[in-house]
N, C-alpha and C positions, 0 to 999 in steps of 0.2 A: 756574410755576403753583403756588399754595400747596397744602399738603396738605389733603385733605378730612377734616374732623373726624369722630371716631368716632360721635358722635350722628347725624350726617348719614347714615352708612352703616346705622344701625340700621334694620331692616326690609327692607333690600336685600341684605344679605350673602349670604343663601341663594341668591337669584337670580344674584348675581355668581359664586358658586362653581359653581352648576349650569352657567352659561354657559361657564366655562373648562373644566369637565369635559366639555362637549359636544365640545370639540376632541380629546378623548382622555383615557385614564386618566392619573392623576398622583398622586404622593405629596404630602403636605402642603406641603413647602417648594416644590415645583414649582407647586402651586396659587398660593402667594404670589408666586412669580416671574412667573407668567402674568398675575395680577391687576396686579402692579406694572408690567409691560410694557404691558399694555392701557390702564392708567390713566396712562401717562407718568410714573410715580413719584408721583402725587398721592394714592394711597390710603394708603400707609405702614401697611399691615396687619401686625399682630403675630401671632406664633404663638399667643399666649395668647388671641387673639380667634378665630382660625381653627379651631383644633383642637376646642374645645367645639362650634362650629357643625357641623363635620364629624361629630362623634359624635352630635349630635342628628339630623342628616340621615340618618345610617346607621340609627339607631334607628327613624326614621319611614319608612324604606324608599326614600328619595330617591336614596341612593347605596349602593353595596355596597363592601366593602373586603376585601382579601386581603393577607396578608403576602407580600412579594416572595420569589422563590426566592433562595437564597444564590448569589452569583456568585463563582467563584474569583478571588482577587486583589482583590476589593472590600473596602475597610475600612469600619469603622463599623457601627452597628446596622442590622438589617433595617428596611425601611420598609413602611408600609401603603400599598397602591396603591388609590386610590378610583376608582370607575367610576359613571357615571350609570346608573340603572335606568329601566325604562319609566315608572314612576311619577314619577321625577325629570324625565324628558323632558316629561311632561304638565304638571308643576308649572312647568317653565321657560317653557313656552308661556303659562301663566296669569300667571306673574310678569312676563313681557314686556308682556302686555296691560295688567296693572295699572299697570306703570310708565309706559306711554304715557299712560294716563288721568291718573295722578298729575302727570306733567309738564304736561299740558294744563291741568289745573285750577289747580295752583300757579303755573304760568307766566302764566296768565290773570289771576290775582289780583295777582301781582307786576308785571304788565305786561312780562313777559319772554318772551312766546310768539314762537317763531321765525316 
């Protein structure tokens, strides 16, 4: 399956991130891994796209983040762990509804409705 182009993701990235955080808290690279696995490798999302989105989502109260506790023996920098907030859960419900409507409208226009 070909990679989905960045422009196609525009407007949906926030909902995608909220959906993978619904499964549980995660640091940024784990969010990318979850999206990659769920999209069968077709998203090819880069850190430079994800992190600004996470920062915006944190600023708007959709997610909250905390620095992870230091773990003895773990190497590398500390990571920020992102969690869905109540506001983020409500936004995810709206995002899903909007996407269903989007698929119906665009699918109808393109003659690709399931």
